[in-house]
KOLPATI-153006 format. One line per 2 residues: for each residue x negated, z negated, y of C-alpha. Coordinates in steps of 0.02 Angstrom, whole numbers, plus 50000, padded with zeros to 5 digits. Layout:
X,Z,Y ~ ...
! end
This chain:
44838,44959,52983 ~ 44934,44960,52838
44956,44792,52740 ~ 44910,44802,52555
45035,44735,52431 ~ 44950,44634,52297
45093,44522,52273 ~ 45175,44676,52180
45046,44726,52060 ~ 45113,44624,51929
45282,44701,51929 ~ 45199,44897,51920
45288,44978,51756 ~ 45192,45047,51620
45261,45216,51669 ~ 45154,45334,51774
45137,45314,51955 ~ 45276,45439,51976
45384,45377,51849 ~ 45570,45401,51881
45721,45290,51894 ~ 45908,45319,51890
45994,45329,52041 ~ 46181,45276,52077
46290,45319,52232 ~ 46348,45160,52319
46455,45247,52458 ~ 46467,45401,52539
46544,45475,52700 ~ 46570,45672,52713
46563,45747,52872 ~ 46656,45904,52933
46594,46077,52931 ~ 46526,46175,53074
46713,46236,53117 ~ 46786,46055,53091
46855,46097,52907 ~ 46836,46019,52739
46676,46045,52648 ~ 46713,46156,52486
46745,46047,52323 ~ 46603,46124,52232
46492,46048,52386 ~ 46575,45890,52382
46521,45807,52208 ~ 46420,45640,52267
46363,45630,52083 ~ 46249,45781,52104
46135,45683,52239 ~ 46094,45573,52090
45956,45698,52015 ~ 45849,45810,52102
45857,45985,52041 ~ 45732,46049,52145
45805,46224,52159 ~ 45852,46336,52294
45937,46475,52182 ~ 46079,46569,52276
46249,46500,52195 ~ 46212,46356,52121
46278,46190,52199 ~ 46194,46053,52118
46184,45956,52272 ~ 46305,45853,52388
46331,45927,52557 ~ 46328,45779,52684
46442,45882,52827 ~ 46395,45849,53003
46354,45668,53035 ~ 46400,45626,52850
46306,45504,52756 ~ 46271,45438,52578
46180,45286,52497 ~ 46088,45294,52340
46016,45136,52232 ~ 45870,45149,52116
45878,45061,51946 ~ 45699,45017,52002
45593,45005,52159 ~ 45458,45128,52209
45307,45036,52316 ~ 45220,45087,52460
45057,45164,52405 ~ 44934,45152,52555
45005,45201,52723 ~ 44925,45371,52697
45002,45450,52561 ~ 45186,45495,52542
45293,45367,52426 ~ 45442,45485,52393
45531,45644,52431 ~ 45693,45681,52488
45747,45856,52412 ~ 45873,45973,52496
45952,46144,52457 ~ 45958,46286,52580
45975,46435,52466 ~ 45821,46522,52519
45901,46527,52702 ~ 45795,46483,52841
45890,46399,52980 ~ 45813,46366,53159
45794,46217,53180 ~ 45803,46172,53006
45939,46068,52925 ~ 45883,45882,52947
45921,45716,52901 ~ 45885,45538,52955
45824,45425,52816 ~ 45827,45249,52790
45770,45128,52651 ~ 45809,44947,52616
45772,44819,52496 ~ 45939,44743,52498
46075,44874,52560 ~ 46111,44789,52712
45969,44766,52813 ~ 45890,44949,52850
45726,45020,52895 ~ 45707,45207,53000
45586,45318,52913 ~ 45616,45479,53005
45691,45631,53006 ~ 45698,45752,52852
45679,45929,52885 ~ 45738,46006,52730
45631,45953,52586 ~ 45522,45819,52641
45389,45688,52589 ~ 45414,45521,52667
45308,45358,52679 ~ 45401,45169,52668
45333,45126,52835 ~ 45339,44944,52859
45407,44915,52687 ~ 45319,44851,52538
45451,44928,52409 ~ 45622,45002,52430
45762,45013,52302 ~ 45902,45079,52428
45908,45247,52527 ~ 46015,45298,52650
46028,45476,52730 ~ 46127,45528,52865
46145,45705,52924 ~ 46056,45754,53090
46074,45932,53077 ~ 46092,46024,53257
46262,46133,53265 ~ 46170,46252,53359
46091,46315,53185 ~ 46253,46379,53123
46218,46287,52955 ~ 46397,46298,52879
46408,46106,52816 ~ 46231,46023,52866
46116,45942,52761 ~ 46130,45962,52568
46056,45809,52475 ~ 45982,45867,52297
45917,45706,52273 ~ 45758,45582,52293
45599,45601,52195 ~ 45466,45466,52184
45296,45500,52226 ~ 45223,45324,52230
45216,45177,52089 ~ 45376,45104,52016
45407,44931,51989 ~ 45536,44812,51910
45646,44782,52068 ~ 45587,44622,52147
45710,44486,52206 ~ 45807,44554,52347
45795,44453,52525 ~ 45948,44388,52590
46032,44492,52733 ~ 45983,44428,52899
46057,44448,53076 ~ 45968,44602,53166
45902,44521,53317 ~ 45754,44587,53447
45584,44566,53350 ~ 45454,44625,53469
45431,44676,53654 ~ 45359,44852,53669
45335,44862,53845 ~ 45414,44878,54019
45375,44837,54197 ~ 45441,44668,54277
45511,44683,54454 ~ 45508,44548,54588
45606,44417,54657 ~ 45748,44471,54770
45618,44470,54936 ~ 45539,44610,54852
45353,44537,54866 ~ 45352,44377,54751
45333,44368,54569 ~ 45453,44310,54441
45415,44116,54390 ~ 45295,44111,54252
45421,44004,54156 ~ 45546,44159,54171
45421,44281,54120 ~ 45373,44254,53936
45438,44417,53845 ~ 45453,44335,53669
45594,44224,53726 ~ 45710,44379,53717
45674,44389,53541 ~ 45765,44301,53390
45947,44231,53412 ~ 45996,44195,53580
46023,44015,53623 ~ 46177,44033,53741
46127,43898,53841 ~ 46062,43842,54000
45876,43815,53954 ~ 45727,43933,53999
45726,44041,53839 ~ 45751,44199,53913
45649,44336,54010 ~ 45687,44392,54179
45673,44573,54214 ~ 45664,44537,54404
45760,44666,54528 ~ 45736,44844,54452
45616,44785,54321 ~ 45620,44845,54144
45591,44796,53958 ~ 45587,44868,53808
45622,44780,53618 ~ 45623,44843,53449
45761,44766,53340 ~ 45713,44705,53170
45811,44829,53087 ~ 45893,44985,53121
46049,44958,53221 ~ 46207,45056,53183
46380,44983,53249 ~ 46354,44880,53393
46244,44767,53492 ~ 46292,44605,53581
46186,44548,53734 ~ 46177,44382,53796
46109,44352,53980 ~ 46078,44183,54043
46147,44117,54218 ~ 46141,43938,54232
46319,43869,54259 ~ 46384,44000,54173
46453,44093,54317 ~ 46587,44219,54322
46512,44404,54368 ~ 46602,44402,54525
46520,44268,54594 ~ 46355,44304,54527
46326,44483,54474 ~ 46177,44501,54374
46202,44686,54310 ~ 46079,44785,54179
46080,44970,54104 ~ 46072,44962,53917
45980,45124,53838 ~ 45943,45163,53642
45812,45259,53548 ~ 45748,45307,53379
45576,45308,53424 ~ 45564,45217,53600
45518,45367,53692 ~ 45668,45476,53700
45829,45363,53772 ~ 46012,45379,53779
46114,45278,53905 ~ 46241,45164,53800
46321,45061,53945 ~ 46304,44961,54106
46365,44788,54116 ~ 46364,44622,54207
46309,44468,54120 ~ 46366,44446,53927
46442,44607,53844 ~ 46455,44684,53677
46440,44872,53670 ~ 46482,45006,53523
46332,45107,53481 ~ 46370,45295,53508
46374,45414,53352 ~ 46226,45502,53427
46128,45326,53412 ~ 46170,45248,53253
46033,45194,53158 ~ 45925,45168,53336
45776,45048,53333 ~ 45754,45029,53522
45826,44953,53656 ~ 45802,44953,53843
45847,44855,53989 ~ 45837,44895,54159
45900,44778,54307 ~ 46016,44860,54413
46086,44709,54511 ~ 46130,44729,54702
46005,44623,54788 ~ 46125,44607,54923
46232,44475,54822 ~ 46085,44368,54788
45972,44225,54867 ~ 45797,44273,54906
45740,44163,54749 ~ 45857,44273,54624
45758,44381,54486 ~ 45859,44490,54416
45949,44509,54252 ~ 45895,44372,54113
45897,44421,53938 ~ 45923,44295,53815
45937,44400,53667 ~ 46028,44536,53586
46105,44552,53409 ~ 46152,44720,53328
46295,44744,53201 ~ 46400,44579,53236
46566,44570,53165 ~ 46701,44629,53273
46880,44627,53221 ~ 46974,44798,53241
46816,44897,53250 ~ 46769,45018,53103
46576,45008,53060 ~ 46472,45150,52998
46534,45206,52816 ~ 46357,45208,52732
46276,45071,52838 ~ 46373,44919,52779
46488,44888,52639 ~ 46646,44815,52710
46585,44654,52790 ~ 46426,44620,52697
46288,44589,52805 ~ 46383,44577,52960
46382,44422,53067 ~ 46523,44333,53157
46479,44323,53347 ~ 46513,44134,53348
46373,44099,53222 ~ 46222,44193,53304
46199,44073,53433 ~ 46162,43889,53442
46298,43819,53530 ~ 46255,43637,53498
46128,43617,53641 ~ 46205,43549,53808
46168,43637,53959 ~ 46048,43565,54089
46126,43620,54255 ~ 45989,43511,54355
45810,43590,54365 ~ 45739,43465,54472
45778,43301,54579 ~ 45630,43220,54682
45614,43108,54838 ~ 45502,43165,54970
45503,43020,55105 ~ 45676,43024,55170
45720,43180,55091 ~ 45812,43226,54941
45778,43384,54853 ~ 45842,43461,54699
45897,43623,54623 ~ 46071,43638,54514
46130,43775,54418 ~ 46315,43730,54458
46436,43763,54582 ~ 46453,43563,54623
46379,43399,54602 ~ 46400,43215,54650
46239,43119,54737 ~ 46245,42936,54704
46143,42782,54764 ~ 46160,42622,54656
46086,42459,54667 ~ 45997,42363,54522
46169,42290,54468 ~ 46240,42461,54467
46359,42440,54611 ~ 46390,42616,54713
46305,42595,54875 ~ 46355,42791,54925
46415,42925,54850 ~ 46441,43127,54915
46480,43285,54851 ~ 46353,43435,54842
46415,43610,54859 ~ 46321,43770,54876
46247,43939,54800 ~ 46169,43938,54633
45970,43933,54621 ~ 45958,43867,54809
45848,43725,54830 ~ 45945,43592,54917
45875,43468,55040 ~ 45982,43318,55096
45940,43167,55189 ~ 45908,43006,55078
46068,42897,55103 ~ 45955,42734,55129
46008,42679,55305 ~ 46060,42520,55312
45990,42474,55132 ~ 45906,42300,55106
45743,42297,55032 ~ 45753,42324,54858
45752,42441,54697 ~ 45884,42578,54704
45943,42712,54573 ~ 45971,42902,54648
46085,43001,54528 ~ 46133,43172,54533
46274,43213,54415 ~ 46360,43382,54374
46491,43405,54243 ~ 46378,43414,54098
46215,43346,54161 ~ 46149,43175,54246
45982,43136,54304 ~ 45914,42992,54389
45773,42943,54492 ~ 45699,42770,54558
45661,42731,54729 ~ 45617,42571,54827
45679,42535,54992
! end
């Protein structure tokens, strides 16, 4: 159900519900013609997209041709409000001079309240009435050509302009740009542990733990896919440039030692998917041109079971952030202006939490049980004066539960401390002899 936006009521202008505002061109990037050439000069005037002429008269060029995969960003002097979720809020006018292309010239349309975080509103086929979707209002609009070359259009989608259909308001204060993280779990099927029969532990099966900023530490703040499992998430906003994926493997082992691997796909609608890449552990991938503006991402575990112990449960998604700043890469020309709204990788994760490499430490009779997510540890017994009675190095595969004999032989009656220590974690339990 569409939310009502009563908070905006006091801002509605005295003009009619369809009052028009002035548009300016913030930026544009024209693509090539169908043959790879340059769009003619009379069809390349960006200001022609500021006012909708709504005319398809042969020979008139009061529009801006995007060219194939080209784009333009228009900003309005006021904002249009979301009517009620059923009525369209604005119309994108396109010029075809009466020609009928099959399929039609088309473009993907986005709206924004700050010019940085964009919401995908869908495809416009020639002239098209559109709804603001989840947005209460918008004053920025981005139009990116999505015309299929097979239709024979010379220079793709021709932007005549935007006409408001809904009520217009004085532009509210724009929200601050924010990192584009995973916002919601949309579906999937969790796999099993390596043995193929055991379910993934409950603490590792909370889908919401992959949303928001990744923690990048050894805590249970991730979602385990299970071997062969899938998970579909939706970003907070449309993603254009790249996606940084963070995986959790306790102790941060190298891929060669712990090759948890995932296949990554992107989608505009959550139904039709395009492969982006396959990666081991953490990775950052450029979003291909055909997917720029995608809102959905799908993770599929493709880890080799033979490389893991029986308790392993596949790729662990800590989180994903789109459109991070990567030096030397060229962002989408329309989606971001320079570095505005792009976030440095080192600033998107909490690096302050100390990893806890020790999952458990307990004594059952004369047996010490523990699990460490590190390549090694030291097990010590000290007396109540802090003197070391015994010390032994512990090595083994990650995730395995380790069992050692309690080094208590020859100890006099009294209180002792058993300490398990890794390079970054220490855990101690007390026992009585």
